[in-house]
Steps between C-alpha positions, in 0.01 A plus 500: 500500500595452865294231672434582867534265797196283560398449138679164474458192715788407730586197284509706180710773661754241619513339155576835333763579763672165434511575126638846581780359716593251228527779241710714734727201568554459125601866477757466778639186334544694174631799694770285666644436153466860384823679406343842560373451855583849624348679199190282521452568871529874441264487201240293687519732802460815290217359292327374815498847655389652169221244461374545857476877452347502151250216552371661819386806305137498383447653157150624405354330194204562267360166620419662834734268690854607600772293334839379622778414258689173539861579384580128527482449120765768452726342763454153350616634163800680653621250763329172414188321631641356823657831601169679446320241713729593792425868445131409504537295820676784685245751370202287604638455853553874545160583351327251732682617813523874442234596247214260578505369142443125477579287802738249655293181467407599144856605412578163342206531261582864425862405433398218269290742293695830513843350547533166324231490230546866408880470483523171311226585248648845432855373460396202287303708253768770500758245386253368243418838344858628528577334168252734332560836668613599850245776557223270385640231731497734801145622433343167407666304780385754759139479383503120473679460834239708683220307327654169607520631857137610480388152395717361780318713755164405354593131532605545864178683587284242322680212675453676834127529434511869585360626169323393184707442183272705271499796736880489537547477124272796431658724764868410536582432135409844352645680803842334480501513121470877533792507746711269283463721193620807692781312674608345172556843343670625818739203503603565140590860590674413828705205373603692187616784725691259726678354195621848410572646845593199716585211262706318766176387664440280198849350526402287801415149388129430526387235747 
């Protein structure tokens, strides 16, 4: 889902960067009022390292294309949507600089899709489905969050004029639906395990 440098016009890249900086500013405003600053910093740092390592690993798939897991939905559920956007921002910078995944000019667009849209959609639907069942909420919100991010990327590519909408819909949608189903099940297992082994992670207020 990483867009490389050069796929967006300069004006579009700047616009996405401005949106990114606004979102990050909102996080730091919320963070300034957080009573658990130290725990949140440690959690964000640990999850950032974990995300950089895991998302850099290519996993073979029956679709013939290697897949990368997001992890951001899980972090949004555990720490909150703004915290997971910061993890995403740090991860995207390191991936662009060290792993040649994505780019710097396109980082704003990548952040908007894999950081903001993915985090907010996942967390919103998690809270919505939580009234029914937590495991269902974790699974469904992960799948829906990744689908929202996929449509976000499709919209960005269509606006850029880089690709055709029908082609994007027929290729990206089934591919990321496949990933979302696997990651949804994985998140149920991982978060359930965290609740049993390390429940204090969930004690940090979600922002």
